[in-house]
Residue frames as qw, qx, qy, qz and C-alpha x, y, z in Angstrom:
[[0.106, 0.839, 0.462, -0.267, -13.01, -51.13, 25.44],
 [0.473, 0.441, 0.256, 0.718, -12.53, -48.56, 22.68],
 [0.152, -0.353, -0.223, 0.896, -12.01, -44.88, 23.39],
 [0.274, 0.772, 0.573, -0.015, -15.08, -42.92, 22.47],
 [0.326, 0.216, 0.195, 0.899, -14.50, -39.96, 20.15],
 [0.065, -0.748, -0.507, 0.423, -15.99, -36.81, 21.60],
 [0.311, 0.584, 0.308, 0.684, -16.85, -33.88, 19.38],
 [0.310, -0.443, -0.391, 0.745, -16.01, -30.94, 21.62],
 [0.031, -0.020, -0.273, -0.961, -17.08, -28.41, 18.99],
 [0.391, -0.413, -0.663, -0.486, -20.62, -29.83, 18.86],
 [0.536, -0.563, -0.590, 0.222, -20.83, -29.70, 22.64],
 [0.332, -0.118, -0.184, 0.918, -19.50, -26.17, 22.99],
 [0.109, 0.738, 0.463, -0.479, -21.47, -22.96, 23.37],
 [0.148, -0.276, 0.432, 0.846, -20.20, -21.68, 20.02],
 [0.549, 0.648, 0.421, -0.320, -22.77, -20.33, 17.60],
 [0.433, -0.008, 0.573, 0.696, -21.81, -20.63, 13.95],
 [0.328, 0.741, 0.197, -0.551, -23.00, -17.67, 11.89],
 [0.533, 0.115, 0.651, 0.528, -23.04, -18.45, 8.18],
 [0.158, 0.515, -0.067, -0.840, -23.31, -15.41, 5.92],
 [0.081, 0.003, -0.828, -0.556, -24.26, -17.70, 3.04],
 [0.030, 0.506, 0.837, -0.205, -27.64, -18.04, 4.77],
 [0.102, 0.746, 0.247, -0.610, -28.25, -14.38, 3.85],
 [0.152, -0.204, 0.627, 0.736, -27.27, -14.72, 0.18],
 [0.602, 0.473, 0.226, -0.603, -30.11, -13.74, -2.14],
 [0.592, 0.016, 0.752, 0.288, -30.43, -16.40, -4.82],
 [0.505, 0.784, 0.298, -0.205, -32.05, -14.13, -7.43],
 [0.703, 0.386, 0.228, 0.552, -30.26, -13.40, -10.68],
 [0.247, -0.739, 0.018, 0.627, -28.00, -10.36, -10.75],
 [0.583, 0.477, 0.410, 0.515, -27.69, -8.19, -13.82],
 [0.217, -0.428, 0.021, 0.877, -26.50, -4.81, -14.98],
 [0.380, 0.806, 0.449, 0.069, -28.67, -2.40, -16.92],
 [0.452, -0.231, 0.189, 0.840, -26.24, -0.23, -18.88],
 [0.261, 0.818, 0.305, -0.412, -27.83, 3.05, -19.89],
 [0.181, -0.484, 0.540, 0.664, -25.05, 3.46, -22.49],
 [0.255, 0.206, 0.866, 0.377, -27.09, 1.37, -24.89],
 [0.135, 0.786, 0.597, -0.083, -29.88, 3.97, -24.81],
 [0.145, -0.751, 0.081, 0.639, -27.68, 6.93, -25.67],
 [0.638, 0.769, 0.034, -0.022, -27.26, 8.46, -29.10],
 [0.613, 0.609, -0.401, 0.306, -23.75, 7.44, -30.24],
 [0.750, -0.310, -0.452, 0.369, -23.12, 6.39, -26.60],
 [0.342, 0.132, -0.175, 0.914, -22.75, 10.09, -25.80],
 [0.222, -0.101, 0.043, -0.969, -26.05, 11.86, -25.58],
 [0.133, 0.389, 0.875, -0.257, -29.37, 11.12, -23.98],
 [0.213, -0.195, -0.394, -0.872, -32.21, 12.23, -26.21],
 [0.342, 0.024, 0.616, -0.709, -35.18, 12.66, -23.92],
 [0.732, 0.231, -0.082, -0.636, -37.85, 11.77, -26.50],
 [0.657, 0.281, -0.690, -0.110, -36.04, 8.56, -27.54],
 [0.107, 0.180, -0.838, 0.505, -35.37, 7.66, -23.93],
 [0.491, 0.079, 0.446, -0.744, -39.00, 8.16, -22.92],
 [0.764, 0.256, -0.346, -0.481, -40.14, 6.10, -25.92],
 [0.471, 0.238, -0.836, 0.152, -37.87, 3.27, -24.76],
 [0.148, -0.077, 0.715, -0.679, -39.21, 3.57, -21.21],
 [0.642, 0.158, 0.154, -0.734, -42.80, 3.43, -22.46],
 [0.806, 0.315, -0.337, -0.370, -42.32, 0.47, -24.84],
 [0.234, 0.422, -0.856, 0.187, -39.82, -1.73, -22.98],
 [0.802, -0.304, -0.461, -0.228, -41.02, -5.01, -21.45],
 [0.153, -0.635, 0.544, -0.527, -40.15, -4.44, -17.79],
 [0.895, -0.262, 0.140, -0.334, -41.67, -7.75, -16.69],
 [0.840, 0.336, -0.386, 0.180, -38.53, -9.55, -17.92],
 [0.186, 0.510, -0.576, 0.612, -36.82, -8.30, -14.74],
 [0.756, -0.477, -0.132, -0.429, -39.29, -10.06, -12.45],
 [0.890, -0.453, 0.005, 0.053, -37.55, -11.15, -9.22],
 [0.761, 0.315, -0.129, 0.552, -34.09, -10.13, -10.45],
 [0.439, -0.748, -0.052, 0.495, -31.54, -7.84, -8.83],
 [0.558, 0.678, 0.221, 0.425, -30.49, -4.96, -11.06],
 [0.409, -0.561, 0.026, 0.720, -27.65, -2.48, -10.94],
 [0.440, 0.862, 0.234, 0.092, -28.04, 0.57, -13.17],
 [0.518, -0.479, 0.251, 0.662, -24.82, 1.98, -14.64],
 [0.546, 0.833, -0.012, -0.087, -23.51, 3.97, -17.57],
 [0.809, -0.251, 0.286, 0.448, -20.22, 2.60, -18.87],
 [0.507, 0.587, 0.185, 0.603, -19.67, 5.35, -21.42],
 [0.376, -0.177, -0.249, 0.875, -18.22, 8.72, -20.52],
 [0.105, -0.585, -0.446, -0.669, -21.49, 10.49, -21.24],
 [0.102, -0.019, 0.495, -0.863, -23.08, 12.87, -18.80],
 [0.299, -0.419, -0.800, -0.308, -26.44, 11.32, -18.01],
 [0.315, -0.478, 0.123, -0.811, -29.02, 13.41, -16.15],
 [0.146, -0.121, 0.839, -0.510, -29.96, 12.10, -12.73],
 [0.658, 0.172, 0.237, -0.694, -33.65, 11.93, -13.65],
 [0.672, 0.324, -0.575, -0.336, -32.86, 9.24, -16.26],
 [0.266, 0.156, -0.905, 0.294, -31.55, 6.87, -13.56],
 [0.330, 0.075, 0.579, -0.742, -34.54, 7.73, -11.39],
 [0.694, 0.259, -0.139, -0.657, -36.97, 7.00, -14.21],
 [0.569, 0.247, -0.778, -0.096, -35.35, 3.63, -14.88],
 [0.048, 0.082, -0.848, 0.521, -35.53, 2.77, -11.18],
 [0.507, 0.139, 0.370, -0.766, -39.25, 3.58, -11.01],
 [0.745, 0.276, -0.365, -0.485, -39.97, 1.32, -14.00],
 [0.494, 0.239, -0.827, 0.125, -37.88, -1.55, -12.60],
 [0.208, -0.271, 0.638, -0.690, -39.10, -1.27, -9.00],
 [0.779, -0.038, 0.155, -0.606, -42.46, -3.07, -9.40],
 [0.907, 0.256, -0.302, -0.146, -40.73, -6.12, -10.87],
 [0.530, 0.449, -0.621, 0.363, -37.30, -6.52, -9.29],
 [0.713, -0.479, -0.430, 0.279, -36.21, -7.75, -5.90],
 [0.415, -0.705, -0.005, 0.575, -33.64, -4.95, -5.68],
 [0.536, 0.706, 0.155, 0.436, -32.57, -2.06, -7.91],
 [0.476, -0.710, 0.011, 0.520, -29.57, 0.15, -7.21],
 [0.414, 0.883, -0.220, 0.028, -27.29, 2.62, -8.94],
 [0.315, -0.693, 0.647, 0.038, -24.01, 0.77, -9.24],
 [0.463, 0.403, -0.761, -0.209, -22.09, -2.24, -10.48],
 [0.801, -0.164, -0.559, -0.135, -22.35, -5.89, -9.43],
 [0.450, 0.034, -0.626, 0.635, -20.14, -5.35, -6.38],
 [0.201, -0.114, 0.273, -0.934, -22.37, -2.55, -5.10],
 [0.707, -0.156, -0.361, -0.588, -25.42, -4.65, -5.90],
 [0.702, -0.094, -0.682, 0.182, -24.07, -7.53, -3.83],
 [0.186, 0.047, -0.520, 0.833, -23.39, -5.14, -0.94],
 [0.438, -0.143, 0.001, -0.888, -26.92, -3.77, -1.16],
 [0.762, -0.152, -0.540, -0.322, -28.39, -7.27, -1.12],
 [0.575, -0.103, -0.670, 0.458, -26.43, -8.20, 2.00],
 [0.038, -0.102, 0.318, -0.942, -27.30, -4.88, 3.62],
 [0.604, -0.189, -0.262, -0.728, -30.98, -5.58, 2.93],
 [0.792, -0.175, -0.582, -0.060, -30.70, -9.02, 4.54],
 [0.522, -0.009, -0.584, 0.622, -28.43, -8.21, 7.50],
 [0.167, -0.299, 0.168, -0.924, -30.44, -5.21, 8.67],
 [0.731, -0.319, -0.321, -0.511, -33.20, -7.67, 9.63],
 [0.641, -0.022, -0.682, 0.352, -30.99, -9.42, 12.21],
 [0.516, -0.806, -0.057, -0.284, -31.94, -8.85, 15.84],
 [0.352, 0.560, -0.619, 0.424, -28.56, -8.40, 17.55],
 [0.531, -0.457, 0.452, -0.552, -30.11, -9.22, 20.93],
 [0.976, 0.057, -0.120, -0.174, -30.41, -12.82, 19.75],
 [0.782, 0.314, -0.358, 0.402, -26.62, -12.95, 20.06],
 [0.303, -0.827, 0.253, -0.400, -26.26, -11.19, 23.44],
 [0.484, -0.618, 0.605, -0.132, -23.22, -12.62, 25.29],
 [0.965, 0.210, 0.149, -0.049, -22.82, -15.34, 22.66],
 [0.401, -0.496, 0.628, 0.446, -19.58, -16.86, 21.46],
 [0.703, 0.632, 0.166, -0.281, -19.88, -16.56, 17.71],
 [0.481, -0.223, 0.635, 0.562, -17.90, -18.07, 14.87],
 [0.520, 0.676, -0.033, -0.521, -18.50, -16.30, 11.59],
 [0.856, 0.135, 0.460, 0.192, -18.08, -19.02, 9.01],
 [0.148, -0.701, 0.360, 0.598, -15.25, -18.19, 6.67],
 [0.075, 0.286, -0.758, -0.581, -15.50, -20.37, 3.61],
 [0.602, 0.329, 0.619, -0.381, -18.27, -21.84, 1.60],
 [0.497, 0.291, 0.715, 0.397, -19.79, -22.24, -1.81],
 [0.207, 0.872, 0.411, 0.165, -21.31, -18.81, -2.42],
 [0.434, 0.374, -0.081, 0.815, -19.57, -15.50, -3.06],
 [0.381, -0.830, -0.367, 0.176, -19.80, -13.50, 0.17],
 [0.360, 0.744, -0.106, 0.553, -18.28, -10.02, -0.15],
 [0.438, 0.028, -0.502, 0.745, -15.90, -8.61, 2.45],
 [0.268, -0.376, -0.019, -0.887, -18.56, -5.96, 3.03],
 [0.758, -0.391, -0.375, -0.364, -20.83, -8.59, 4.61],
 [0.736, -0.150, -0.492, 0.440, -18.11, -9.72, 7.04],
 [0.190, 0.164, -0.259, 0.933, -17.46, -6.14, 8.11],
 [0.452, -0.376, -0.186, -0.787, -21.17, -5.42, 8.43],
 [0.801, -0.376, -0.447, -0.133, -21.93, -8.48, 10.56],
 [0.578, -0.040, -0.456, 0.676, -18.93, -7.69, 12.77],
 [0.049, -0.259, 0.107, -0.959, -20.32, -4.21, 13.30],
 [0.641, -0.383, -0.311, -0.588, -23.77, -5.59, 14.13],
 [0.850, -0.285, -0.440, 0.035, -22.54, -8.25, 16.56],
 [0.462, 0.281, -0.460, 0.704, -19.67, -6.49, 18.36],
 [0.271, -0.457, 0.238, -0.813, -21.90, -4.48, 20.75],
 [0.807, -0.290, 0.069, -0.510, -23.68, -7.62, 22.00],
 [0.905, 0.137, -0.401, 0.043, -21.42, -10.64, 21.56],
 [0.723, -0.639, 0.217, 0.149, -19.13, -12.10, 24.18],
 [0.369, -0.476, 0.605, 0.521, -16.68, -13.05, 21.44],
 [0.728, 0.627, 0.004, -0.277, -16.43, -13.17, 17.68],
 [0.502, -0.370, 0.681, 0.383, -14.18, -15.51, 15.77],
 [0.586, 0.587, -0.270, -0.489, -13.67, -16.12, 12.07],
 [0.153, 0.383, -0.895, -0.170, -13.28, -19.44, 10.31],
 [0.723, -0.174, -0.608, -0.277, -14.56, -22.86, 11.26],
 [0.684, -0.665, 0.081, -0.288, -15.29, -23.95, 14.85],
 [0.943, -0.179, 0.026, 0.278, -12.31, -26.34, 14.74],
 [0.601, 0.005, 0.116, 0.791, -9.92, -23.63, 13.50],
 [0.029, 0.928, 0.362, 0.084, -10.77, -20.02, 14.27],
 [0.395, 0.291, -0.126, 0.862, -9.10, -16.63, 14.21],
 [0.209, -0.645, -0.546, 0.492, -10.07, -14.47, 17.19],
 [0.189, 0.605, 0.318, 0.705, -11.63, -11.17, 16.09],
 [0.255, -0.575, 0.118, -0.768, -13.22, -9.68, 19.21],
 [0.524, -0.314, -0.749, 0.256, -13.59, -10.50, 22.87],
 [0.322, -0.741, -0.047, -0.588, -15.64, -8.52, 25.37],
 [0.490, 0.074, -0.700, 0.514, -13.71, -8.68, 28.63],
 [0.283, -0.235, 0.302, -0.879, -16.32, -6.65, 30.49],
 [0.417, -0.298, -0.851, -0.116, -18.67, -8.75, 32.54]]
């Protein structure tokens, strides 16, 4: 009689939490206001408003856009606001910031929808490696969301975890 192989991980009470499940698949891009400035230095309001009026905003449909200015120009706040209002009807997400801040905003948008009570007294493994780029921000954010309710939080894979948090109060 052969010894049966038992998968103890599959039979355990561990819940695997995969942050990749919250990754927004939409394209990410940067809208650099520098290209709309006169000599990359000065925003001419009339030219800027002409661009705003004539630009095809529908090309951003479903995309995630970070608005930046990579030149050292002083750009008035209203210019960023105006861009955001034109992008908003088309994009999934628009922010002021680079791709890193955009990724954080996308995860924030997704993680805020989690009901922490679903994980009350649970033993959770936050999956550590995968195929999609998950920023450190998301790991910190999910830890903050789950710590008040979880029995324990670990990082890694169920077969090899790093303990992060354990609630010893019962």
